[in-house]
PATORLO-118406 format. One record per atom (N, C-alpha, C): x, y, z; residue in three letters. Coordinates in steps of 0.001 Angstrom, whole numbers, padded with zeros to 6 digits, always signed. Last residue first. Layout:
<pts>
XYZala/...
</pts>
This chain:
<pts>
+003689+018199-011147asn/+004134+018779-012413asn/+003560+020187-012629asn/+004970+017161-007878gly/+003941+017591-008819gly/+004516+018226-010053gly/+006797+015996-006259arg/+006075+017146-005721arg/+005049+017726-006683arg/+008016+014160-007928val/+007047+013664-006944val/+006199+014810-006407val/+009862+015781-009236arg/+008695+015288-009988arg/+007623+014780-009031arg/+011653+016139-007209asp/+011027+017327-007806asp/+009761+016914-008534asp/+012444+013532-006886phe/+011607+014129-005855phe/+011026+015473-006261phe/+013899+013125-009315leu/+012781+012272-008934leu/+011864+012983-007947leu/+015889+015069-009204ser/+014925+015101-010300ser/+013684+014291-009952ser/+017272+014144-006987lys/+016647+015467-006943lys/+015573+015580-008014lys/+018194+011735-008007met/+017276+011731-006877met/+016556+013062-006746met/+019920+012690-010004met/+018760+011888-010384met/+017726+011854-009266met/+021839+013939-008473lys/+021074+014735-009439lys/+019797+014002-009836lys/+022843+011744-007121ser/+022227+012836-006362ser/+021360+013709-007266ser/+023933+010159-009173ala/+022781+009675-008406ala/+022073+010803-007667ala/+025102+010490-012141asp/+025038+011364-010972asp/+023777+011023-010178asp/+024983+007115-013164gly/+025547+008443-013348gly/+025535+009246-012053gly/+024125+004562-013076tyr/+023157+005575-012692tyr/+023696+006999-012811tyr/+024422+001876-014897asn/+025221+003073-014632asn/+024269+004225-014357asn/+024394-001603-014848lys/+023657-000377-014553lys/+024622+000757-014240lys/+025250-003725-017517glu/+025640-003119-016240glu/+024921-001788-016049glu/+022936-005932-018869val/+023710-004715-019085val/+023996-004071-017732val/+023141-009431-018711glu/+022551-008206-018171glu/+023490-007026-018376glu/+022949-011470-021449thr/+023896-010861-020518thr/+023328-009540-020029thr/+021703-014436-022539ala/+021302-013070-022193ala/+022261-012547-021141ala/+021933-016701-025303thr/+022351-016241-023976thr/+021898-014796-023781thr/+020792-019438-027104leu/+020621-018014-026867leu/+021047-017674-025442leu/+022763-021768-028858ile/+022054-021455-027608ile/+021984-019940-027433ile/+024404-022339-030985gly/+023004-022720-031086gly/+022183-022445-029847gly/+026819-021182-030230asn/+026716-022637-030389asn/+025267-023114-030351asn/+025138-018382-029190lys/+026442-019037-029175lys/+026251-020549-029206lys/+023570-015412-029701val/+023440-016838-029982val/+024841-017435-030091val/+022612-012875-027400glu/+023618-013439-028294glu/+023360-014929-028477glu/+021338-009872-026120leu/+021033-011207-026640leu/+022105-011660-027613leu/+021634-008116-023169lys/+022187-008273-024512lys/+021969-009711-024963lys/+019034-006731-021295tyr/+019886-007895-021519tyr/+020347-007956-022980tyr/+018080-004606-018643ser/+018256-004767-020079ser/+019282-005872-020307ser/+016487-003009-016253phe/+016871-004371-016588phe/+016871-004530-018099phe/+016193-000225-016532val/+016841-000776-015340val/+017329-002192-015606val/+016889+001275-019731phe/+016049+000485-018840phe/+016856-000079-017671phe/+017328+004638-020800arg/+017903+003312-020554arg/+017071+002566-019508arg/+016404+007228-021055ser/+015579+006155-021614ser/+016169+004763-021420ser/+016122+009764-018860asp/+017102+008778-019317asp/+016325+007551-019765asp/+013858+011110-018224lys/+014921+011888-018862lys/+016053+010986-019378lys/+011887+009794-016789gly/+011881+009684-018231gly/+012979+010444-018947gly/+011805+009522-014125thr/+011119+010700-014654thr/+011127+010721-016178thr/+013407+007353-013494pro/+011955+007154-013563pro/+011183+008361-014075pro/+016201+006464-015067asp/+015629+007669-014487asp/+014114+007572-014603asp/+016175+003849-016074ile/+017162+004256-015067ile/+016689+005511-014324ile/+012729+002740-016447thr/+014000+003263-016923thr/+014907+003668-015764thr/+010904-000256-015441gly/+011088+001105-015919gly/+012495+001446-016369gly/+010206-002762-014778phe/+010972-002020-013780phe/+011402-000643-014275phe/+008841-003836-016961arg/+008173-003772-015661arg/+008889-002870-014670arg/+010272-004161-019291leu/+009578-002897-019087leu/+009018-002734-017686leu/+013290-005330-020057asp/+012149-005671-019199asp/+011474-004380-018777asp/+014618-005572-023208asn/+014386-004627-022110asn/+013128-005013-021340asn/+017141-007024-024976phe/+015816-007318-024423phe/+015632-006426-023202phe/+018935-006077-027829tyr/+018775-006002-026382tyr/+017317-006236-026005tyr/+021287-006944-030367leu/+019912-006842-029898leu/+019867-006874-028377leu/+023809-005161-032201asp/+023415-006101-031152asp/+021981-005851-030717asp/+024465-003140-033979gly/+024283-004481-034506gly/+023860-005529-033495gly/+024425-000842-032374glu/+025678-001296-032981glu/+025600-002759-033420glu/+021468-001867-030993lys/+022559-000903-030865lys/+023835-001530-031425lys/+018036-002166-030798lys/+019228-002591-031532lys/+020267-001493-031465lys/+015542-003457-028537thr/+016296-002356-029145thr/+017549-002911-029814thr/+012342-004497-027643ile/+013615-004883-028240ile/+014272-003633-028831ile/+010486-004710-024557thr/+010762-004115-025864thr/+012105-004640-026357thr/+007926-006255-022535tyr/+009305-006042-022962tyr/+009353-005338-024315tyr/+005939-008019-020851trp/+006173-006571-020885trp/+007636-006317-021252trp/+005612-010717-020465gly/+005267-010175-021776gly/+005462-008673-021915gly/+006648-011313-018025lys/+005185-011316-018153lys/+004727-010695-019469lys/+009309-011728-017930ser/+008874-010330-018007ser/+007359-010185-018068ser/+009371-014508-017981ile/+009854-013811-016788ile/+009332-012382-016757ile/+008473-014965-020608lys/+007681-015418-019465lys/+008077-014692-018187lys/+010595-013911-022058val/+009253-013344-022231val/+008367-013715-021051val/+012604-015663-021231leu/+012702-014235-020927leu/+011341-013563-021019leu/+011657-018047-022345lys/+011781-017929-020892lys/+011854-016465-020468lys/+011892-017488-025013lys/+010550-017688-024479lys/+010552-017612-022951lys/+014652-017474-025149phe/+013928-016226-025394phe/+012510-016334-024826phe/+015244-020130-024663asn/+015654-019136-023678asn/+014959-017787-023888asn/+014228-021402-027020pro/+013625-021649-025701pro/+013990-020586-024670pro/+013810-019378-029961tyr/+014721-020045-029021tyr/+014042-020231-027658tyr/+012185-017878-031542glu/+011874-019300-031456glu/+012769-020046-030471glu/+013172-015336-031667lys/+011940-015525-030899lys/+011552-016994-030756lys/+015280-015491-033461ile/+015575-015513-032018ile/+014320-015808-031198ile/+014629-015133-036078glu/+014537-016490-035550glu/+014764-016565-034042glu/+013582-011786-035558gly/+013834-012864-036512gly/+013664-014225-035871gly/+013555-009340-034109leu/+013961-010599-033483leu/+014313-011702-034481leu/+012507-007060-035151leu/+013964-007197-035172leu/+014431-008581-034718leu/+009825-006993-034680his/+010241-007412-036019his/+011753-007610-036122his/+009456-005830-032255tyr/+009527-007289-032281tyr/+009977-007818-033651tyr/+009325-003147-031401asn/+010412-003603-032301asn/+010545-005118-032363asn/+007851-001506-029682lys/+008121-002898-029315lys/+009286-003464-030128lys/+008723+001870-028833pro/+008346+000862-029837pro/+008711-000546-029371pro/+007502+003803-026374tyr/+008642+002919-026620tyr/+008214+001840-027614tyr/+006524+007063-025457arg/+006289+005901-026311arg/+007584+005123-026542arg/+005175+008584-022572arg/+006312+008372-023456arg/+006111+007075-024220arg/+002543+010776-021708phe/+002975+009405-021939phe/+004139+009362-022923phe/+001509+012939-019124glu/+002180+012779-020402glu/+002700+011350-020522glu/-001423+014086-017569ile/-000394+013062-017623ile/+000191+012991-019031ile/-001981+017617-016980pro/-002321+016320-017575pro/-001124+015362-017591pro/-001275+019052-013700gln/-001222+019090-015155gln/-001544+017704-015718gln/-001003+018787-011063asp/-002130+019615-011486asp/-002141+019809-013008asp/+000013+016249-008695asp/+000011+016847-010032asp/-001202+017744-010248asp/+000069+014801-006415leu/+000197+016247-006257leu/+000183+016970-007600leu/+000145+012226-007068ile/-001140+012674-006533ile/-001116+014180-006263ile/+001782+011869-010178ser/+001892+012140-008753ser/+000537+012638-008260ser/+002393+009685-012741tyr/+001366+010525-012134tyr/+001616+010647-010635tyr/+003874+008896-015873asn/+004004+009109-014433asn/+002880+009995-013932asn/+003800+006353-018444gly/+003445+007664-017899gly/+003634+007708-016403gly/+004500+004788-021436val/+004854+004867-020019val/+004532+006273-019536val/+003384+002532-023907leu/+003397+003890-023385leu/+003730+003825-021905leu/+004731+000455-026420tyr/+004288+000620-025048tyr/+004347+002091-024692tyr/+003566-000548-029733ser/+004467+000097-028777ser/+003891+000035-027371ser/+001678-001587-031397lys/+003065-001661-031831lys/+004058-001038-030846lys/-000767-001563-029771asp/-000510-002534-030823asp/+000978-002692-031143asp/+000029-001051-026274thr/-000724-000761-027483thr/-000279-001746-028560thr/+000051-001111-022813ala/+000341-001885-024015ala/-000573-001438-025156ala/+001504+000945-020451ile/+000303+000736-021258ile/+000687+000029-022546ile/+002453+001387-017184asn/+002859+000815-018468asn/+001596+000471-019235asn/+002697+004061-014917ala/+001821+003141-015644ala/+002510+002685-016918ala/+003759+004953-011674thr/+004084+004779-013087thr/+003126+003774-013710thr/+003227+007453-009142trp/+003055+006112-009693trp/+003364+006115-011183trp/+004116+009169-006203met/+004117+009140-007658met/+004086+007706-008148met/+003776+008249-003592ile/+003077+009471-004016ile/+003005+009531-005536ile/+005246+006322-002460thr/+003963+005909-003032thr/+003123+007123-003404thr/+008844+005806-002880asn/+007658+006519-002409asn/+006393+005896-002995asn/+011111+004624-004050phe/+011234+005197-002706phe/+009984+005912-002193phe/+010222+004820-007503pro/+011186+004496-006453pro/+011035+005318-005171pro/+006606+004605-008018ser/+007948+005001-008432ser/+008913+004768-007272ser/+004360+001780-008010pro/+004895+003010-007421pro/+006277+003329-007971pro/+002518+000772-010972lys/+003417+000462-009853lys/+003930+001775-009276lys/+000155-000753-013240thr/+000712+000383-012508thr/+001586-000097-011362thr/-000800-001647-016548glu/-000363-002047-015217glu/+000290-000849-014548glu/-003063-002390-019169ile/-002397-001368-018355ile/-001994-001985-017016ile/-003820-003235-022584glu/-003571-003610-021194glu/-002857-002480-020474glu/-004497-002087-025014ala/-004911-003464-024743ala/-004802-003815-023264ala/-005863+001136-025995tyr/-004813+000262-025468tyr/-005384-001112-025163tyr/-006196+004375-027398ser/-006706+003010-027244ser/-005558+002100-026821ser/-006573+007598-026380ile/-005557+006567-026618ile/-006187+005198-026376ile/-007744+010125-025897asn/-008231+009265-026976asn/-007183+008218-027381asn/-007217+011554-023713gln/-006283+011735-024820gln/-006601+010812-026000gln/-009210+010634-022024glu/-009241+012038-022425glu/-008338+012299-023630glu/-008331+007976-021666lys/-009619+008249-022300lys/-009680+009673-022831lys/-005961+008390-020321leu/-005941+007704-021617leu/-007231+007970-022390leu/-006971+009555-017989ala/-006069+010321-018857ala/-006007+009705-020256ala/-008418+007432-016915glu/-009133+008643-017315glu/-008289+009484-018262glu/-006337+005676-016331lys/-007368+005276-017281lys/-008134+006501-017797lys/-004954+007160-014381phe/-004308+006824-015653phe/-005352+006462-016707phe/-006916+007201-012396glu/-006433+008468-012949glu/-005756+008238-014293glu/-007109+004521-011789tyr/-008240+005158-012467tyr/-007876+006531-013012tyr/-004609+004217-010571phe/-004978+003390-011712phe/-006112+004045-012497phe/-004744+005872-008346thr/-003915+006299-009481thr/-004214+005473-010738thr/-006544+004322-006739tyr/-006840+005702-007127tyr/-006052+006114-008366tyr/-005152+001902-006401ile/-006476+001919-007027ile/-006810+003309-007550ile/-002846+002815-005091lys/-002732+002103-006372lys/-004066+002147-007121lys/-003960+003875-002784leu/-003295+004771-003733leu/-003129+004105-005095leu/-004959+001533-001510pro/-005885+002571-001984pro/-005246+003531-002988pro/-002326+000275-001114ile/-003372-000329-001946ile/-004402+000702-002408ile/-000866+002058+000583thr/-000362+001678-000741thr/-001461+001112-001648thr/-002676+002434+002845ile/-002122+003540+002064ile/-001720+003078+000672ile/-003557+000144+004062leu/-004469+001286+004036leu/-003936+002497+003286leu/-001488-001779+003784phe/-002858-002090+003377phe/-003758-000863+003223phe/+000969-000568+004492leu/+000894-001490+003364leu/-000537-001647+002859leu/+000335+000937+006751tyr/+000886+001599+005567tyr/+000696+000725+004340tyr/-000528-001101+008463leu/-001450-000022+008097leu/-000969+000686+006838leu/+001855-002553+008721cys/+000685-003161+008086cys/-000327-002108+007638cys/+003462-000704+010057ser/+003889-001230+008766ser/+002707-001834+008014ser/+001987-000303+012402leu/+002221+000818+011490leu/+002611+000320+010100leu/+002121-002886+013531gln/+000838-002310+013149gln/+001006-001161+012159gln/+004856-003191+014057leu/+004162-004107+013145leu/+002863-003509+012637leu/+005224-001097+015904gly/+005977-001132+014653gly/+005303-002013+013618gly/+003515-001922+017951met/+003263-000659+017261met/+003987-000608+015919met/+004727-004242+018850ser/+003412-004328+018213ser/+003104-003060+017425ser/+006977-003146+020032asn/+007131-004043+018892asn/+005817-004145+018113asn/+005736-001680+022058leu/+006554-000995+021053leu/+006717-001865+019803leu/+004461-003721+023521lys/+003680-002641+022915lys/+004459-001937+021809lys/+006571-005311+024420arg/+005557-005882+023531arg/+004773-004795+022809arg/+007887-003420+026021arg/+008588-004068+024905arg/+007575-004625+023892arg/+006006-002830+027952ser/+006417-001768+027025ser/+007132-002346+025809ser/+005874-005244+029359ile/+004704-004805+028595ile/+005103-003751+027571ile/+008703-007477+029170ser/+008032-006289+029685ser/+006879-005890+028766ser/+010158-009610+028140gly/+008855-009889+028735gly/+008110-008679+029254gly/+013247-008099+028693lys/+012534-009253+028156lys/+011221-009458+028891lys/+013323-004494+028731pro/+013551-005807+029356pro/+012703-006911+028721pro/+014191-002712+025698arg/+013333-002904+026863arg/+013565-004305+027429arg/+015555-002574+023370phe/+016241-002051+024561phe/+015366-002112+025818phe/+013823-003471+021448ala/+015002-004291+021739ala/+015721-003842+023011ala/+012012-001397+021148ala/+011590-002604+021846ala/+012791-003441+022278ala/+013537+000349+019612leu/+013121+000744+020955leu/+012726-000475+021780leu/+013706-001191+017263leu/+014920-000894+018034leu/+014580-000472+019461leu/+011022-001127+016496thr/+011662-002416+016772thr/+012934-002225+017589thr/+010603+001571+016027phe/+009896+000928+017137phe/+010494-000435+017487phe/+012398+001973+013814phe/+012448+002799+015030phe/+011808+002070+016211phe/+011538+000194+011815leu/+012867+000037+012415leu/+012946+000769+013747leu/+009042+001383+011241phe/+009117-000011+011682phe/+010434-000261+012411phe/+009826+003878+010253pro/+009040+003787+011495pro/+009083+002395+012106pro/+011406+002847+007938leu/+011989+003627+009037leu/+011139+003638+010309leu/+009752+001339+006062thr/+010828+000730+006837thr/+011235+001533+008072thr/+007791+002967+004830tyr/+007434+001677+005420tyr/+008480+001238+006439tyr/+009183+005142+004008ala/+007970+005371+004793ala/+007471+004086+005436ala/+011247+004083+002390pro/+011552+004581+003739pro/+010322+004776+004614pro/+011300+001430+000467asp/+010339+002482+000784asp/+010570+002954+002215asp/+012366-000535-002002ile/+012913+000277-000910ile/+011945+001425-000680ile/+010620-001686-003809val/+011462-002569-002991val/+012179-001840-001861val/+007377-000100-003604phe/+008701-000221-004201phe/+009591-001042-003264phe/+004121-001530-003644ile/+005205-000884-002892ile/+006533-001121-003607ile/+002318-002830-005217thr/+001819-001678-004461thr/+002923-000939-003701thr/+002329-005263-006786lys/+002903-003994-007272lys/+002331-002776-006551lys/+001618-007892-006473phe/+000555-006901-006384phe/+001004-005492-006795phe/+002288-010898-007609ala/+002949-009590-007609ala/+001876-008508-007629ala/+002874-014291-007536leu/+002014-013236-007023leu/+002797-011930-006957leu/+003237-016670-010070arg/+003917-015666-009246arg/+002944-014560-008839arg/+003259-020078-010677tyr/+002434-018877-010604tyr/+003067-017907-009626tyr/+003591-023014-010968asp/+004268-021992-011763asp/+003412-020734-011838asp/+003974-024771-007977ala/+003029-024217-008948ala/+003686-023035-009656ala/+005678-025688-005948pro/+006158-025694-007341pro/+005150-025221-008385pro/+005045-022328-004918trp/+005955-023257-005580trp/+005686-024677-005070trp/+003429-020296-004003phe/+002873-021649-004033phe/+003727-022613-004863phe/+004926-017962-004296leu/+004559-018420-002960leu/+004101-019881-002950leu/+006895-016555-005890gln/+006270-017824-006288gln/+005869-018545-005006gln/+006433-013007-005787thr/+006985-014246-005261thr/+006200-015452-005771thr/+007412-009757-007267gly/+006508-010734-006689gly/+007218-011988-006192gly/+008339-007527-008606trp/+008829-008850-008997trp/+007911-009943-008475trp/+006990-005404-007294thr/+006801-005626-008727thr/+007244-007009-009161thr/+005517-006326-004069thr/+006460-005639-004943thr/+006207-006001-006401thr/+003961-007896-002491phe/+003428-006564-002798phe/+004358-005763-003707phe/+005348-010172-001924met/+004223-010273-002850met/+003723-008907-003300met/+007105-009596+000121asp/+007592-009474-001256asp/+006474-009583-002289asp/+005546-010317+002330leu/+005811-008904+002055leu/+006253-008702+000615leu/+005607-013085+001998leu/+004318-012401+002072leu/+004488-010911+001783leu/+008315-013760+002115pro/+007650-013736+000809pro/+006277-013070+000833pro/+008537-013211+005048his/+009402-012604+004025his/+008725-012605+002654his/+006878-014849+006461thr/+006469-013453+006313thr/+007326-012720+005277thr/+008319-017298+006391phe/+007056-017161+005673phe/+006637-015703+005469phe/+010587-017065+008002leu/+010739-017455+006597leu/+009479-017153+005784leu/+009376-016377+010436gly/+010382-015502+009834gly/+010562-015774+008357gly/+007752-018572+010875trp/+007125-017259+010662trp/+008108-016256+010091trp/+009745-020598+011116phe/+008683-020670+010117phe/+008102-019287+009833phe/+011288-019756+013298met/+011879-019787+011963met/+010811-019847+010877met/+009415-020067+015397leu/+010000-018759+015099leu/+010545-018730+013675leu/+009003-022824+015235lys/+007877-021906+015031lys/+008387-020515+014676lys/+011536-023729+015895ser/+010974-024058+014587ser/+009812-023130+014249ser/+011778-022882+018521trp/+012654-022298+017506trp/+012121-022575+016101trp/+009767-024504+019687asp/+009714-023046+019789asp/+010542-022390+018686asp/+010712-027083+019156lys/+009438-026650+018588lys/+009306-025135+018602lys/+013092-027155+020675trp/+013140-027292+019215trp/+011852-026779+018562trp/+012558-024719+023334asp/+012923-026025+022789asp/+012882-025992+021258asp/+013819-022282+025595ala/+013036-022605+024406ala/+013495-023949+023867ala/+015579-020686+027224asp/+014302-021197+027717asp/+013355-021454+026538asp/+018959-021729+026461ala/+017810-020836+026298ala/+016525-021507+026776ala/+021016-023469+026439lys/+020666-022886+027736lys/+019440-021976+027660lys/+021386-024179+023790lys/+020951-025211+024729lys/+020483-024631+026064lys/+021606-023023+021100glu/+021081-022294+022265glu/+020527-023282+023308glu/+022429-024998+019325ile/+023317-023872+019618ile/+022917-023202+020927ile/+020289-026696+019221lys/+021578-027259+019613lys/+022582-026162+019979lys/+018315-024990+018323ser/+018136-025615+019643ser/+019431-026247+020141ser/+019261-024434+015765ile/+019307-023379+016788ile/+019169-023979+018184ile/+018734-026902+014527ile/+020111-026388+014604ile/+020236-025350+015709ile/+015942-027001+014728trp/+016757-028021+015401trp/+018196-027538+015576trp/+015259-024842+013098gly/+014880-024852+014514gly/+015702-025842+015314gly/+016122-025680+010607phe/+016802-024547+011236phe/+016489-024495+012728phe/+014231-027782+010392ile/+015676-028043+010290ile/+016461-026933+010968ile/+011745-026518+010572pro/+012140-027511+011592pro/+013640-027806+011572pro/+011992-024806+008243ala/+011829-024256+009586ala/+012201-025280+010664ala/+012030-026280+005862phe/+013294-025875+006461phe/+013168-025264+007853phe/+009338-026914+005218val/+010375-027946+005229val/+011594-027527+006036val/+007896-024511+005382leu/+007441-025694+006115leu/+008547-026734+006265leu/+009341-022808+003659ala/+009188-022467+005080ala/+008807-023690+005906ala/+009051-024148+001208phe/+010381-023939+001778phe/+010285-023663+003278phe/+006238-023994+000869phe/+006912-025283+000950phe/+008278-025146+001624phe/+005786-021315+000506ile/+005278-021944+001727ile/+005995-023277+001954ile/+008725-019711-000920ser/+007480-020483-000968ser/+007066-020983+000407ser/+011151-018677-001596his/+010090-017743-001195his/+008726-018426-001166his/+012782-020594-002581thr/+013089-020100-001233thr/+012043-019125-000706thr/+011596-020955-005221phe/+011575-021990-004187phe/+011777-021450-002781phe/+011646-017727-006041gly/+010905-018940-006360gly/+010847-019860-005165gly/+013211-015476-006157arg/+011927-015425-005468arg/+011018-016585-005862arg/+014888-016691-008957his/+014762-015604-007990his/+013330-015490-007466his/+014829-018543-011008leu/+014900-019043-009638leu/+014623-017954-008604leu/+014818-016934-013271glu/+013713-017866-013062glu/+013658-018324-011607glu/+017259-015683-012975asn/+016038-014882-012883asn/+014813-015757-012676asn/+018932-017882-013404ala/+018969-017191-012105ala/+017721-016346-011912ala/+018356-018434-016081thr/+017994-019413-015050thr/+017963-018761-013673thr/+019454-016086-017249ile/+018045-016428-017428ile/+017573-017392-016345ile/+022206-016145-016503thr/+021331-015049-016100thr/+019859-015427-016173thr/+023381-019426-015411asp/+023258-018307-016351asp/+022206-017311-015886asp/+024964-020220-012216thr/+024168-020512-013394thr/+024068-019287-014282thr/+026378-019429-010012phe/+026519-020822-010449phe/+025752-021154-011728phe/+025844-016906-009233ser/+027260-017280-009297ser/+027465-018671-009895ser/+023150-016754-009046arg/+023784-015983-010121arg/+025252-016353-010290arg/+022484-018046-006727ala/+022347-018788-007982ala/+023030-018070-009138ala/+022458-016245-004728ile/+023711-016986-004915ile/+023686-017741-006247ile/+019918-015426-004417val/+020739-014630-005338val/+022086-015312-005594val/+018774-016848-002420asp/+018659-017413-003770asp/+019469-016622-004795asp/+018806-015558-000088leu/+020069-016198-000459leu/+019977-016877-001819leu/+016354-014660+000647asp/+017042-013897-000393asp/+018403-014474-000755asp/+015587-016332+002798pro/+014997-016523+001460pro/+015733-015797+000343pro/+017213-015284+005071ile/+017506-016537+004375ile/+016870-016660+002988ile/+016238-013073+006443thr/+017271-012885+005419thr/+017436-014105+004523thr/+014512-013883+008378gly/+014023-012927+007398gly/+014994-012667+006260gly/+016192-015417+009945ala/+015151-016085+009162ala/+014626-015167+008059ala/+017639-013322+011112ile/+018328-014294+010257ile/+017323-015007+009355ile/+015613-012132+012601ala/+016275-011359+011544ala/+017003-012277+010572ala/+015117-014203+014374gly/+014055-013764+013476gly/+014631-012976+012309gly/+017455-014249+015779tyr/+017165-015383+014890tyr/+015997-015081+013950tyr/+017189-011677+017034leu/+018373-012052+016256leu/+018046-013172+015267leu/+014767-011793+018403met/+014944-010820+017332met/+016104-011201+016427met/+015430-013787+020199ala/+014289-013993+019302ala/+014383-013036+018120ala/+017406-012610+021618lys/+017792-013733+020754lys/+016657-014063+019779lys/+016175-010760+023234asn/+016730-010292+021961asn/+017233-011420+021059asn/+014063-013142+024804gly/+014475-011754+024639gly/+015038-011443+023260gly/+013045-015651+025271val/+014488-015562+025015val/+014963-014139+024735val/+010300-015365+026025lys/+011144-016433+026572lys/+012631-016158+026431lys/+009208-013224+024712arg/+009002-013320+026165arg/+009927-014351+026793arg/+009805-013715+021983gly/+010477-012657+022731gly/+010343-012775+024235gly/+008665-015444+020189leu/+009479-016018+021270leu/+010150-014972+022162leu/+006841-014102+018433val/+006781-015549+018628val/+007472-015999+019912val/+007544-011393+018495val/+006160-011802+018752val/+006103-013278+019142val/+010251-011553+017745glu/+009875-011041+019066glu/+008468-011465+019440glu/+009998-012411+015114gly/+010674-013256+016094gly/+010333-012850+017516gly/+008832-010143+014004val/+008052-011376+014065val/+008670-012345+015078val/+011027-008409+014232ser/+009763-008095+014906ser/+008893-009330+015050ser/+012925-009699+012617ala/+013207-009457+014033ala/+011919-009206+014812ala/+011646-009656+010118gly/+011973-010929+010752gly/+012217-010769+012249gly/+011515-006865+009685leu/+010288-007669+009759leu/+010553-008988+010475leu/+014261-006269+009623val/+013387-005648+010627val/+012107-006469+010802val/+015040-007792+007402ile/+015667-008031+008704ile/+014777-007489+009819ile/+013560-006592+005395gln/+013281-007982+005736gln/+013906-008369+007076gln/+014751-004047+005374thr/+013329-004197+005682thr/+013003-005616+006105thr/+017380-004701+004592leu/+017116-004070+005892leu/+015655-004265+006300leu/+017033-005784+001974ser/+017500-006626+003078ser/+017192-006023+004444ser/+013963-004752+000303asp/+015397-004705+000553asp/+015757-005482+001820asp/+011413-007053-000947met/+011865-005817-000314met/+013375-005898-000050met/
</pts>
């Protein structure tokens, strides 16, 4: 999830763990704990794109990381906050839950998390977009209200608890049932249109859980369709050729195999001006309504000194306000 959401979650969890003893300092250090796992993005400054993608939401998003580093961070905080009514064990407990709940939430996104690192398995339930105002804003509202209540007061605990409960209810009782419902709507549409396929995956469109996107694997191409629960017209599917025949010897390079693994096999190849591009299909196109066929994550493939490199194509969203209007027009139904 986005940084603001993880800060709010960390602050709320910090309040639950230690709010009665240290007040808003529990929220402060909880927010810090909720931010730490995402510092793995620093890897992009020290390594190549493929390795950075492999590391993203890996080690720092694992149970192992939380168990090992919570006591270390707890000890550091105990030295900083010597006058606080909390000891090393208290701060370590707060840091553990702040570090651990971060990847638990990220599991519900499309990228997912390698929660059981070093096991090479990534959990990705794909029920919520990385930025979802319906999840974050109510949570933020109640957490802020709680922060302005006296330490240890009943109203403070109730407000904080309400924020946590609303966020959990949205995550479990809205996003998951909607994913299941829309999944079967896509399957029914494919059946009605007599489309045979090998695999299907679904995910919410940006900033909401009303409209969902399905990626459908066929023999030589992928189909992508959008469905809003407010739709009253049949689902339309866009076709993207796999173009794997363009790869030639590139498909034998170790780095290419890493890219395929990172994308879970959901990718297409395109050729522009003699250059090959690897498109990660999981995150869709720049414009989720399909009016812009450029992919959110696309990598230019080049072989240099016998090594395959992948350079991420810079994202250009153009007129963002126009695109957002197009998105929410589509969310309201076709």
